[in-house]
Each structure stands twice: as structure tokens, then as C-alpha cells.
N, C-alpha and C positions, 0 to 999 in steps of 0.2 A: 485108888491106883496112883502110883507116883507119876508126876508129870515129867515129860521129856525136858532135858536141860535146854535153856535158851541158847541160841547160837554163840553168844558171848562167852558161855561157860565151856564151850568146846575148844580145846587148845588148837591153835593154828600150827600145823605141822609144816616144817620147812626141811624136807628130806633132801639132803645133798646127793648129787650123783657123781660117779667117778668112772673113768675109763682111760685108756691110752690107745689111740689109733694113729697110724702114720702111712704116708705114701710118698714115693719119690720117683722121678724119671731118671733114667740113665741110658746108656747107649743100647742096651738090650731090651728096653721097654719100660715097664713100670712095676715097682714092687709095692704091694700093700701088706701091712702087718698089723695085727690087732691082738688085744687080750680078750678074755671071755667073761670077766666078772661083771655082774650087775649088782649095784649097791643101792640101798635106800637108807640114807643117813649112815649110822654106824653099823647097820645090819647088812650082811652079805646075802642078797636075795638068791643069787645063782652064781655058779662057777663055770657054766657051760653055755653061755649065750653066744649065738653065731652073729658076730658083728660085721662080717663081710656079707653083704646082701647081693645075691646074684640076679642082676636086672635082666640080662640076656647073655648070649654066648660071646658078646664083645664088650659088655659093660658090667662094671661092679660098683657098688656103693658101700660106704662104711657107715657105722652107727656110733654116734656119741650124743649124749643128752638123754632124752626120754626114749626108752626102748619102744614103747607103743607108737609114739609119733614117727620115729624113724622107720620102723617096720611098715606102718600103714602107708605113709606117703611115698616110700620107695617102691612099695607094691603098686601103688597108683602110677608111679613113674614107669614101671615096667609095662603096665597096660598101655600107657600113652605112647611109649616107644614102639610097641607092637602095632598099634593103630597107625602110627606114622609110617611104619614100614609097609603095611598093607596098602595105604593110600599112595605111597610114592614108589613102591617097588624096589627100595634100597634101604639098607640099614641106616638108622639115624646116627648123626655124628655125636661125639661126646659133648661138643659145645652146645648143640641144640638140646640134648637131653638135660644138661645142667641148667639151661635156660628155662626149660619147662618146670623143673623143680624149684628154681629160684622164683619164678612167677607165682607158683602155688604158695610158697612160704611167705612171699611179700603180701599176698592177698590176705593171709591170716596173721600178719604181724600184730603184736600187742594183744594177742588172744590166748597166750599161755603156752604156745608151742615151745618145745625144748629140743633143738636139733643143731648139730654141728657135723655135717656129713661131707665126705669126699665122693665125687663122681669121677671114675677113671675108666679108661678104655682105649681101644685102638680103632680108628675109623679110616675110611678111604680118602679123606681130605687132608687130615693133619698127621695121621699116624698115631703114636701114643699121645694122650692128652689127659690132663689132670686138673680138676676144679674143686674148689671148696664152696659149699653152699650152707648158709645158716638159717635160723628161724626168723630172721628179720628180712630175708630176701637178698642178703649180700652174696655176691658171686665173685670169686677170685680165681684167677688162673696163675699157676706157678709150677716150678719144678719140684718143690718139696713142701709138704705140710705135715704137721703133727697136731692132733686135736684131742682134747680131753684134759682131765685133771693132772695126768702124769706126763703131759706133753713137754713140759719144761725139762724134764729129765731125759726124755727121748731126744729132744733137740740137742742136748749136750753130747750124746753119743753120735748123732747124725752129723753134727758140725765137725767132729773130730775125724770121722771116717768117710764122709760122702765125697765122691768125685764122679765125674761124668763117665769115665772109661772103666767102671767096675765090670768084672765078669759077672755072669749070672749067679754063680756060687757066692761070690763076695757080696753082691747086692742082697741076696736072700739072707745071708748071715748077718749083714749090717742091720737089716730090718728086724730080724729076730732078736739080735743083741740089744737094740735100742728099746724094744718093748720089755725085754727081760730086765734091764736095769731100771726101767720105770716101775715095774711091779714091785721092786724091792725098796723103792723110795716113796711110792704113792699108795696109800691104804685103799683107794678106790679101784686099783688095778690088780689083776692077778688071774689065776686059773690057767687056761690053755693059751698058747701063743700060736696063732695061725698066720701063715705066709702065703701070699698069692703072687704069681707072676703074670703080668699082662704082656702079650707078644702079638706079632702080626697074624697069628692063627687063632687068636682068642685069648683065653686065660687058662691058667693051670694052677691048681692048689699044690703048693710045694711041700708044706709040712704043717703038722698040728702037734705041738709038744707041750707037756706039762712043765710050767715054768719052774717048778721046784726041782726038776730033774736036769735042767739045762745048766751047762757051765759049772759043774761042781767044784 
């Protein structure tokens, strides 16, 4: 019977990941826009991944990095947010929710997690709020983020078109257009472009479009 190869004979796979996600605040709330491609090195694993994760009716999370890591830990975050609401009788704030996720990722730092996520929502304290949390426990608050391999291209579009007093239609179109241009310059991004609007009544899914059919 042939022997199994020794570990040194097994090639070490370094499968690169790619995506483009973005979020920004404006006078009407927050826009989140994402692509839907999952890549494993040069191989496109899926074109239909849902990269906006619905934490509750006031909170959304985005997914960049390892799909399993983001999906699992943001599902745990949803559970923790619900427990917080049951204990305190009020919806958790975006700040507190992002802090819970950052505390989790900090406790698992240097253990191979791959996460670059945004936590966005509307709460009774701050109104619209937007945070970035990564796999090292870093937590940042800002008005505009883009995360993923195509983020440099998305930033180019956002920098040229972003302003605070955008209308809802202009804001949604800016988010859609930024992801669209990233999909044409970054091989790890593509598929469907989803746009979400976070407002005082919760969140609304604005559109989900095939990027090959947009802006002919």
C-alpha cells in the first residue's frame, strides 16, 4: 500500500481573496453597496454570495475576507444583539454592537481569522452610525469606508462624487457606480451589485443588479 505523503510534500496553498464593499453616511442616512463574487485564488468560487449580512431590523454588516469567518461571527453578533435587547428592553446601539464584534476578533487575533467588516445602522442615541472592524480587533468610526481588494478603485469614484447633501437617489447611484467600476478593474470583484439604504425606520434593500448589464 502506498504511504501518505509527508506534510512537507503537500504544497502550501495561499489562496487570495477578493471583494469590494463600501459604506458611507450622508444627510439621508447610510448607503451600503457590495459585489457578490467569492474567489479562491484565480478560481471564482461563486458569483452570488450575499455580502450584506442582516444582523437585525436596524443593523447591517458587510463581508470582506474569509466568507466563513464573517458569516459565523456576524451571526454570533446578531445573537448577542438580541440577548442585549432582551436584557435591557431597548435596541442595542451601533457603537455597542461594533464593540462586541471587535472584542470577539481581538480575542482571536493571530489565530488565522480573515475579516474586514463594516457594522452600520441607525440607533436612538446617535442616529446613523458606521464602524469598521477587522480580524485584529481594530475598530474605527468614520463617514466613509471601502473594504476589499477593489476598494482603491471604489475610493476613486467615491472621492469624486461624495458629498454630505446627496439625495437618496444620488447616494444609491454613487454606491452602485463605485462598485461597478471596481468590478471592471479588480479580478476578485464581480457578479451582482447590491445596494442598501439605512434610515430612521430601519434599512431597505434598494437594488440588486448584474454588473455586466449596468451602465452599457
